[in-house]
N, C-alpha and C positions, 0 to 999 in steps of 0.2 A: 588512216585518219589523216591526211597533214594537218603538222602543226603548225600554227599562229605564236611566233614568236610575241610574248608579251602578254599574253591571252592563255591561261594557263588551261581555260577547261573548256571543249569543244563551243563554238558557239554557231549560232546561225549561218553565217556563210562558211563556216566548216563542212556545216552538212551540205550542201551544195553544189561543193568542188570535190575535181576527184582528186586523189590522195598524187601529192609531188606537182599540182599546180598552181603558179606562183601567180600575183595578179597581173602579173602581164602579161598571163597566156588569157585570158578572164573570156575576151571576145571571144574564144573559143571553144568553151567549155559550159558558160553559165543555158541552164535550159530556158531560154528567153520565155513561153507564153506561160511557165510558174515562176516567173521573177518576181511579181509582185503578192502572189496569190497569198500570203501567210501574214501579209501586211495589211493587204483588201479585208483578208476573215478577221482581222483586227477589230474593221473601221467597222463595218457589217456587228459585229461581236457588240461592239458600241452603241451602234444604233437600235436593236434589237434591246440591248440592255435598259438603256435609257425610255424608250416610251412602250414595253411590255413588261416590266418588273417593276418591283417600288421605290429601287434606287431611279429618277428621275433626274428631271433636268437640274434640279434643285443639289443633288448629289456632285454632280459634274460641271456645275458653275464652283464649286472646290476645286476637285480634280484640275479644272483648266488653269487654275491661278496655283496648286502646287505644282503643277508640271513647267508651267510661265514663269514664278517667279523665283524657284528651287532648282527641280529636276533636271530641266534643257538647259540653264546657265549653268551647273554643273557640269553635267555631259558634256558640254562644248569645250569646257574650261580642261577636264581631265583628259578630252579628244588631242587637244592642243598640248598642252604641257607633255604628256607622254610620247607623244613622234615628233619630236621637233624633225626639220626639215632646213636642208640647204636652201639658202637664198636664190641661188641658181637653178633651183631645180623649179623651184615654187614659182618665179614669174610666169613664165610661159603658162603655167596651171590656170595662175592668179590672171589674166591675162584674158584668157579663153571663159571663163566663170566670168569675170568682168563685162567683157567684152557681151554675152551673150545677154544680159539683163541692162546694161548698157541699151540693145540696142531694141527690146521689149519697150522700154520706157522711152524713146522716141519716137515709135513706133503708136502707141496707145494715145502719146499726146496730139501726133500731130492729126488722131481721130475728130479731135475736138473742132477741126477748121471744115469738116466733110458739112454738107450745110443735113438742116433736119436733125443734127443733136441736140437731145435735150441736158443742159448743163450741166442740172441736178445729176444726172445719172452717168455721165459721163466724169463728175468729180470721185463720184461711187464707185464705180467698176472697170474706170481705168489703170487701177492696183493688181487686179486679175491679171492682165494680162504680162505681168512681170515679176510678181510674186510669185512666193514660192512652200510648197508644202514641208517646212526643214524637218518635220518628225519622218516623216514619209524618207526623204533625202540623206540623213542620217542613215537609218535601217538600214535602206538599199545599198545603201554604201558600204556598208559592211558585210551586203550580201554579196556585192560584187567583187570586192577586192581585200576582204576581212577588217583590221584595225589598221591598215593603212589607209585602205581606204577610207574609213572615219577620217583618218588626220586631214587628209587631201579634201571630202567636201566640208570638215571645221573651219579649214582652210576659206575656202570656196564664203562657206558663211556667216565667218567672220566679214568676211569684205563687201558681203553682197547685202548683208540684213540692212548699213546703216545706210546703205544705197537704196537700197530696199524703201527702206521707214520715211525716209527723205522724199520717195520719187510719189508715194500714196500719199502720206500728209499733204505735201504743197496745196496738189488743187483743192481738197477741201477745206485746206487752211484758208487760201484764196477764194473760195465757195461762199463760207461761213463765217470768214474774219475772222478768225485761231492765228493764234501764233503757235509754232512744235518747236521752237528749240528744246526749250526744258523736257520735254518729252521725249526727244532723243537721247539724250545727253542718263535719261531715269532710264532708257530700254536694256531690260537686265541680261536680252543675250548681245546686245552689243558694248556693258560692263563687259559681263564674263568672255565674251573673246578675246576682246581688249585686253584682259590680264591676261590672260594665259598668255598673248603674245609679246607681254609684257618681262612676264617669266620668263618665257624664251630666249627671248633682246637680251637679258641681264644673263643668263645663265645661271639661270637661280633651280636650285633643284630641291623638292619639296621629302618632308620626311616617308618615311615607306607608308609607315600608319598612316599620317593626312593620307598622301594618295590614292591606297588600298579602300578607305572609311570612303572618300569622293568618287571613286568608282564604281561603288557598290551601289550609292546614292542617284548616279546618274542611269546605272542601266535601269533603273527604272520608268525612266523617262522617254522611252521610246514605246513599249507593250500600254504604258500609259496615256500617253500622248498620242496615237494610234486609236485607240479608242473613245478615247476624248472627240476628236476630228466626227468619230460615226458621232457618236452623242451630239454634237454641235447641226451634222447636216437636215438643212431645211431645203421644201422645196418650196422654191418662194415664184412669185409667179415674172416672168422674163417679156410679159406681152406686151408692154408699155415704151419699150425699146431695143424689138428685136431684132433691128440690123444692125448695131450696138453693140451687142451679143455677140451673133455672130463675128463679125469682126474682133471685136477684143479676141473669142475661142480661139479661132484662127491663128491669132498671135500666138497666145500661151502653146498651145498646141502643134500647130503643123509651119512656124515660121522660123520661129526659135530653132528648135530641134533638127532643121533642118541646116540654121543657121551654124547649131554649133558644130555638126558634122563637120562644114566646111571649115571651120576654124580650127579643128584639134586637128586637124587633117593638113593643114598651112602650116600650124606651129609644130608639127612634126612631134606629139607630143606621144608619149609610150601606152602602147596598148591597154593597160587599166584605168592609167588617165582618160584617155578619153571616152570611155566606156563612164567614169565617172562624169566626166564632164555633159557627157549627150542625156545621160539619166537626166541631170540636173536640170537641162535643157525640157524635158521631155517633163519634166513634173505636174503635177495638179499643183493649183494653186494654190496661196496660204486658205487658213480657216479660219485666221485672227480678221482674213478681208474682213469680216460681215462684222466685226466687234467693231475695229475704228471706223466703217462706217459709222454705224451706228452711234460710240460714239461721238464724232466730230458733227454730226446733225446730217448725213447721208441718208441714202435711201436705199434704207438699212433688207429689204426683201428685195429691192432686184439685186444687191449684192450675193442673199444666199441661195435667192436661182443660181447666180453664175460660178457660185463654189462650186455647189450640189452635182452641177453638170460637167465642170470640170471635175471636181472628183473620177467623176464616171470614164468622163475622154481620157482622162488619166492612166488607168486600171487597164485598158487595152491599146493607147499609143506610145504609152513607155518602152515593153515591152517592143513594138514593131520597130519603136525609133532605133534600140540597138541592134536589133533586125539589117536596118538600112545601113547602121554605122560597121557593122561587119561582114553587109556583102560591097560598099563602096570600099571600104578599108582590102579584100580581098583584092583589087583589082588594081 
C-alpha cells in the first residue's frame, strides 16, 4: 500500500489508490463510480439517524455548530500549515478555482433579469448556483490525491469561501435591507484559512505537539460534517419557481463542470490538480445555503429543496464530470 508522506496511518485516499500511484496519476487510477460512495453513505447515515432515532434535530443543531465553529476551521488551518505550496505552483490552481466560482456568480445574478423571476426566490436561491459543500470537497480531495489534494482544496476553499459568502449575502442583504460586512469578518472559515496562509507567509513553524493535536481535532470534521449534511436534508417545495430552480441547478451541475474542464486544460494544470478543480466545480451546493437564507429573511423552504436536489444530483454528476475530464484529457 502506498505511503503518503506526512500521514503515518493509512487514510481513505490510500484505500482507493493502487500501490505506487502518485497524485498526478489520479485520472488513470480512480474508480469513478465508487468515488463518492463512502461519503454518500455518511450522508445517508446522518439522514437516517436524525429521523429514525432519539438523536433528532436538537442533537444535530449542536453538531453543526461544533463542526462549523471548531472542527472545520481547525481542519482548514492544519491542512494549509502542514502542506505549504510554492507561489508559482499555486497561481494557476487558484485562478482555476476562483474562475469557476466567478462564472457561477455572474450567471446566477444574470438570471434576475429574466422575465417572471421572483425577486425573493432569486435572492434566496442564487447562492445555490455557485456555493459548494466544503465537507464533501475536502473529503473527496483527499480521496483523489491524498494529503496533497487536501492542501490544494484547502487553498481553493480559502480563496473561494470569502468570495462565495459575499456573493451569497449581497442579494439577500439588498432584498431585506441587512448589512453583511461584520458577518463576513467573523466567519470562522475565513478566519482560519487566513490564519493558515499568514503562518505560511511568515514562515512560522508550530510545535509538533500543537500541530498533532490540531490535526486530530480537524480529522473529526469530515465524518461529522458529512453526517450533519444528511441530517439537514429537507424535501422543500420547488413548485413556486421551477424554471428558476432548474436554471440554478443547471449552472451548478452542468455549466460549471464543463467550464472547469476547459479551464484546467487551458491552464495546463498537473493531472492531480485537474481532478481536484473539476471535482470542486461539480460539488453539491453548500448545505448552509438554507441556514443563511432563513437567517436573512429569505425563502427557506425553496432553498432547502434546492440543496436537497443538488446533493442528489452531485452524487451522480461528480463522478461523471471526472470521467468527462479523463476522456477529454486523453485526446
